[in-house]
Every structure is written in C-alpha cells, then in structure tokens.
C-alpha positions in Angstrom: 82.9 59.3 106.1 80.2 57.1 104.6 76.5 57.8 105.1 76.4 54.6 107.2 79.8 54.7 108.8 82.0 51.6 108.9 83.3 50.6 112.3 86.8 51.8 111.5 85.4 55.2 110.5 83.5 55.5 113.8 86.6 54.7 115.8 88.7 57.3 113.8 86.0 59.9 114.2 85.7 59.3 117.9 89.5 59.7 118.3 89.6 62.9 116.3 86.7 64.4 118.3 88.5 63.5 121.5 91.8 65.1 120.3 89.9 68.3 119.3 88.0 68.6 122.6 90.6 67.3 125.1 94.0 68.0 123.5 93.6 71.3 121.7 93.3 70.1 118.2 94.8 67.8 115.5 97.1 70.2 113.6 100.8 70.3 114.3 101.3 74.1 114.4 104.9 74.1 115.4 106.8 76.7 113.2 109.8 75.6 111.2 112.9 76.8 113.1 114.3 80.1 111.7 116.8 82.8 112.5 116.5 86.6 112.2 119.3 87.8 110.0 118.3 91.4 109.1 115.7 93.9 110.2 114.5 97.5 109.6 111.3 99.5 109.6 108.5 97.0 109.2 111.0 94.6 107.8 112.1 91.3 109.4 114.2 88.9 107.3 114.5 85.3 108.4 116.6 82.3 107.3 115.1 78.9 107.9 117.6 76.5 109.5 118.5 73.5 107.3 117.7 70.1 108.5 120.4 68.2 110.3 122.5 66.2 107.9 121.0 67.9 104.9 123.3 70.8 103.7 121.8 73.6 101.7 122.6 73.8 98.0 121.5 75.8 95.1 120.2 79.3 94.7 118.2 80.8 97.7 114.4 81.2 97.8 112.9 84.3 99.3 109.2 84.1 100.3 107.5 87.5 100.2 104.6 87.9 102.7 101.6 90.0 101.6 100.4 92.9 103.7 97.6 92.0 106.1 98.2 88.2 105.8 100.4 86.5 108.5 103.6 84.9 107.4 102.3 81.5 108.4 100.7 81.4 105.0 104.0 79.8 103.9 104.3 77.7 107.1 100.7 76.7 107.8 101.2 73.4 109.6 103.6 70.5 109.7 103.0 68.3 106.7 101.3 71.1 104.8 104.0 73.8 104.9 105.7 75.2 101.8 108.6 76.3 104.0 109.0 72.8 105.4 108.9 71.4 101.9 111.6 73.7 100.6 113.9 73.1 103.6 113.5 69.4 103.3 114.6 69.7 99.7 117.8 71.3 100.8 117.0 74.7 99.4 118.3 77.8 101.2 114.9 79.3 102.3 114.3 82.8 103.5 111.2 84.9 104.4 110.5 88.6 104.7 107.7 89.8 106.9 106.6 93.1 108.3 105.5 92.8 111.9 102.3 94.4 113.2 101.0 97.5 111.4 99.7 100.2 113.7 98.1 103.6 113.3 101.4 105.3 113.4 102.3 103.6 110.1 99.3 105.1 108.3 101.5 107.4 106.2 103.6 104.6 104.7 102.8 104.0 101.1 103.7 101.1 98.7 107.0 102.9 98.1 108.2 101.6 101.4 107.8 98.0 100.4 108.7 98.3 96.7 111.7 100.6 97.0 113.1 99.6 100.4 111.8 96.4 102.0 111.9 94.1 99.0 115.2 95.3 97.4 116.9 95.2 100.8 115.6 91.7 101.5 116.8 90.4 98.0 120.2 91.9 98.4 120.7 90.6 101.9 119.5 87.1 101.0 122.0 87.1 98.1 124.8 88.2 100.4 123.9 85.7 103.1 123.8 82.9 100.5 127.3 83.6 99.2 126.4 86.0 96.3 123.9 83.7 94.6 120.9 85.1 92.7 117.6 84.8 94.5 114.3 83.1 93.5 111.6 85.5 94.7 108.2 83.9 95.5 105.2 86.1 96.3 101.6 85.2 97.1 98.7 87.5 96.6 99.8 91.1 97.3 103.3 89.8 97.9 103.3 88.9 94.2 102.5 92.5 93.3 105.4 93.7 95.6 107.7 91.2 94.0 106.8 92.2 90.4 107.0 96.0 91.1 110.3 95.7 92.9 111.9 93.6 90.1 110.6 96.0 87.4 111.8 99.1 89.3 115.2 97.7 90.1 116.4 95.6 87.2 119.9 95.3 88.8 118.6 93.2 91.7 120.1 89.7 91.8 116.9 87.9 90.9 117.1 84.4 89.5 113.4 84.0 88.9 110.0 85.4 90.0 107.1 83.2 91.0 103.7 84.9 91.8 100.7 83.0 93.1 97.2 84.3 93.2 98.2 87.8 91.9 95.5 89.4 89.7 96.5 91.8 86.9 93.0 92.7 85.6 90.6 93.2 88.5 87.7 93.5 86.0 87.9 89.7 85.9 87.3 89.5 89.7 83.6 88.7 90.4 83.7 90.4 93.8 84.6 93.7 92.3 82.2 93.8 89.4 79.0 94.5 91.4 80.5 97.5 93.2 82.4 99.0 90.3 79.8 101.7 89.7 80.2 102.7 93.3 84.0 102.7 93.0 83.8 105.1 90.1 81.9 107.5 92.2 84.4 107.6 95.0 86.9 110.2 93.9 89.4 111.9 96.2 87.6 113.3 99.2 84.7 110.8 98.9 83.3 108.7 101.8 85.7 105.8 101.2 88.7 108.1 101.3 87.5 109.8 104.5 86.8 106.5 106.2 90.2 104.8 105.6 92.0 108.1 106.4 90.1 108.4 109.7 90.9 104.8 110.6 94.5 105.0 109.5 93.9 102.2 106.9 91.9 99.1 106.6 91.5 97.7 110.2 92.1 94.0 111.0 88.4 93.1 111.4 87.5 94.5 108.0 90.5 92.7 106.3 89.4 89.4 107.9 85.8 89.9 106.9 86.8 90.7 103.3 88.9 87.5 103.1 86.1 85.4 104.5 83.6 86.9 102.1 85.4 85.2 99.2 84.4 81.8 100.6 80.9 82.4 102.0 79.7 79.1 100.5 82.4 77.2 102.4 81.5 78.9 105.6 77.8 78.1 105.3 78.4 74.4 104.4 81.3 73.9 106.9 79.3 72.3 109.7 78.0 69.6 107.4 81.3 69.1 105.7 83.1 68.8 109.0 80.7 66.1 110.2 81.3 64.3 106.9 85.0 64.3 107.5 85.2 63.5 111.2 87.2 60.4 110.4 89.8 62.3 108.4 92.4 63.7 110.7 94.3 65.5 108.0 91.2 67.3 106.7 90.3 68.5 110.2 93.9 69.6 110.9 93.8 71.7 107.8 90.6 73.4 109.0 92.3 74.2 112.3 95.4 75.7 110.5 93.3 77.8 108.2 91.2 79.1 111.1 94.5 80.2 112.8 95.6 81.9 109.7 92.4 83.9 109.3 92.4 84.9 113.0 95.9 86.4 112.6 95.2 88.7 109.7 96.4 92.2 110.2 95.6 95.8 109.1 96.7 97.7 106.0 98.5 101.1 106.4 96.3 104.0 105.3 98.3 105.4 102.5 99.1 101.9 101.1 95.5 101.0 101.2 94.6 104.2 99.4 97.1 103.5 96.6 95.8 100.0 96.2 92.2 101.1 96.3 92.5 104.0 93.7 95.2 102.7 91.4 94.8 98.9 91.5 91.1 98.3 92.2 89.3 101.5 91.1 91.4 102.5 88.1 92.5 98.9 87.3 95.9 100.3 86.4 97.7 97.0 86.6 95.7 95.6 83.7 98.1 97.6 81.4 101.1 96.4 83.2 101.8 99.7 84.8 101.7 101.2 88.3 102.2 104.8 89.3 104.5 105.1 92.3 105.8 108.4 93.5 106.8 110.5 90.5 107.2 107.7 88.0 105.5 104.8 86.3 106.7 101.2 86.9 106.2 98.8 84.0 106.2 95.0 84.4 107.6 94.9 80.8 110.9 95.9 82.3 111.2 92.6 84.2 113.9 90.5 82.6 113.9 87.5 85.0 111.8 84.5 84.1 108.3 84.6 85.6 106.0 81.8 86.7 102.3 82.7 87.3 100.0 80.4 89.3 96.2 80.6 89.2 93.9 78.6 91.5 91.0 76.9 89.8 88.5 78.0 92.5 90.2 81.3 93.6 87.5 84.0 94.2 90.0 86.7 94.9 92.2 86.2 91.9 90.4 84.1 89.3 92.2 82.5 86.4 91.3 85.1 83.8 92.6 88.0 86.1 96.0 86.3 86.3 96.2 85.1 82.7 95.9 88.8 81.7 99.5 89.3 82.8 101.0 87.0 80.3 101.1 89.4 77.3 102.4 92.2 79.6 105.6 90.5 80.6 107.3 91.1 77.3 110.8 91.5 78.7 110.9 88.3 80.7 113.2 85.5 79.6 110.3 83.1 79.9 106.7 83.4 81.1 104.9 80.3 82.3 101.3 80.0 83.5 100.0 77.2 85.7 96.4 76.4 86.7 96.3 74.4 89.9 93.6 73.1 92.3 92.5 75.3 95.2 91.2 78.7 96.2 93.3 81.7 97.1 95.1 80.1 100.1 94.5 76.5 99.1 96.5 76.9 95.9 99.5 77.9 98.0 99.3 75.6 100.9 96.2 73.3 100.6 96.4 69.6 100.9 96.5 69.1 97.1 99.2 71.8 96.7 101.7 69.2 97.9 101.4 67.2 94.7 100.6 70.1 92.3 101.8 73.6 93.1 104.9 72.5 95.0 106.0 70.0 92.3 105.7 72.6 89.6 107.6 75.1 91.8 110.4 72.6 92.4 110.7 72.0 88.7 110.8 75.7 88.0 113.4 76.4 90.6 115.6 73.6 89.3 115.3 75.0 85.8 116.5 78.5 86.7 118.9 77.6 89.5 122.6 76.8 89.7 121.8 73.6 91.6 122.0 70.3 89.7 118.5 68.9 89.1 117.9 65.3 89.7 118.9 63.0 86.8 116.0 62.4 84.4 115.2 58.8 83.7 112.5 59.3 81.1 110.0 57.2 83.1 106.6 58.5 83.9 106.5 58.4 87.7 104.8 60.3 90.5 101.4 61.9 90.7 100.1 64.4 88.1 101.4 67.9 87.9 99.2 71.0 88.0 95.5 70.9 87.1 95.7 68.3 84.4 95.0 64.8 85.9 96.7 63.1 82.9 99.9 65.1 82.6 103.0 63.6 84.2 105.7 65.2 82.0 107.6 68.3 82.8 106.2 71.7 82.2 109.1 73.1 80.1 107.3 72.5 76.8 103.8 73.4 75.7 103.0 75.8 78.5 106.2 77.7 78.4 105.8 81.0 76.7 109.4 81.6 75.7 110.5 85.2 74.8 
C-alpha cells in the first residue's frame, strides 16, 4: 500500500480488515481431499483424490513429512498448496505423515522412519499406483529421511529424489556456529542429554520457538509490514496460513532427537555423506536415483552453502541437480513465489524422470522465469545438471 493510499487501496484494506475481524480470516484453509490407504506405528499414508474429470497419469509422487512439522506444509492453503498444484496437474499424489508424537514414543530412533516408515510408504505407493516407480519429495528433515532410506534400501522403486531445505554441512548454518563450542562440551551424560531424556524428546513449545528463532527479523517487523500490505488479501492470507502451520508444530521423540543432536548437529556427520544408524553406516553415495536439491535464498535453517555441500557426495546418482529459489525455509516450499519458481522446476524434473509424456515443446520462450534467475526461461536440463 502506498504511503498515501489511493482510494482503491483504502477500500481493499477496509474489506480485508473486516474479513479478518468478522469472518475469521482471509485464507482458504480447506484441506485437499484425501483417503487413508495404509497405516502403522506412527505412519499414515494418504492418497489425494484426483480432480473430477482429470484422470491421474504418470508416476506417483510421495511427499515426506518432516518430524515436528505438520503435514500442512505441503497443503498450506488453497491457491498456495503444493498438493493442490500436483493434483491439478493430474499427478498421482501421496503423503506420509506420523500423527502426534507422545512421551511413550521417546524410545523410537531414526531407524523407525528410515527402515520402516519410508520403505513401507514407497512400496505401498508403488503398489497402489499399479507398480510404477515413485518420485519421493522431502522437505527439511523429511529430505534426510528420504535420502537415508534410498541409500539404505537401493532396491526400493524410487524414480527420483527431491529434497528441499535439507542441509548436509551444518557448519554452514549461522544459527549453529555461535553455540558450536558448547555443543562440543556436551558429551554423553551432559546437561543437554539429561534434559531431552527427562522430557522424552524436544517438546512442542521448544520446537516452535526454535523455528521462529530463524526469522526473528520478520517477527519484529511484522506489525509494520502487515500495515503496509493491508490492501493485499493474498499476502495477508499467507500470513494466516503460516501462523497456523507454526501453531501446529509437534514434538521430537527423545531417541530420534538425540541421534540428530549428536550425529547430525554436534558431529556434523552428514557433511561426509554418512550417517551411523544402528550397527551400520549409511552412505548417500549409494543412492542411484537422480537427485534434485533445492536451496532457499533466504533460508536461515538450511543456507545455500549447507545444501550445495551435498552435490559432490552423491556420486552414485544418475544425475544431481541443484536449484536456488526465492524464499526462506518454508517459503521456498510453499511461499507465494514458489508457485512460479520451485513448483515449475519440480514439474520439469518429474516430467524428465517419469513415464508420463511431457508437454510438447514448441521452442518458444514463454511463462515466468524459473528458479532464482530472473532472466532464465529455458529448461534446467542443461547447464545446472551435474550428470554422472
């Protein structure tokens, strides 16, 4: 809104304020319809129903929910939902989520998700889709789960892997650097260990606080920015949807949190492409499926450098592609600009590695720019592809 608002802006702002105060908000938070097709211990597998008159075609897409984050990360709101976008494109779309984590789940380690939840979900999706290979898409910790499961089980029917906001080298994460000396002092039996063991994990308020800490500047400036955008219904709707997402963050199971804390954050073990799990070491170099890595330009949890560090580690992948896109940790996945950047690149990638027939290419430069480059309108199969 202009410093001296135009009459039309004043009318729009007044209407938006009335909707927020009298009608509960501006965001359309209706979930995309879905059906539960499989379940187990902390595992719920859903199939999103295709749109009427638009039959599904091509290889299925499995969205992997990260621990602690609600599954609405993929279905944030109508008009800004990756799920809605995939379903509208006719792609068979599935999601695995875990339900609420309680104190009784404190002894569950990452083995549960890497060895059981993800492999079972991939195999069931493939079966449900008629035996087709599965495109696995994981955001944040969901990306780590996807990478480790694919590396641990090379026989899984995986067509491709897409990971968004998944750091490999936590030394490149600014939030970790100031406390690294303290992390090195917290060996087994230290105060951090005793705390998360006593609590049964990382409780929901702590998880929510840690996520909000990555965007302190936005929190501090939000009142002013909100006033400046009172005439922008789409902007205000996005704020509402993100608020709901943060309010629904969950807890981490104790043993899983301990593994992530010691092996991923404190020891930075993933920087070498390895992760100790149980009695063995899983190496991402054993992944043979093509891998697409996304980094958000303003991501404070997984900065660009921390994600780029994974490129030379994926030596066994058919192809490794790295994309920098606008947005922070959540925004890169489902922000307003993701609709014309992240999602377009993902569509292109899925078509490249799927049995579906991609749209016929005309050679014309059409549509908005792809990725972070405002001048690039060609496909990403060339210069940024790191073919193996």
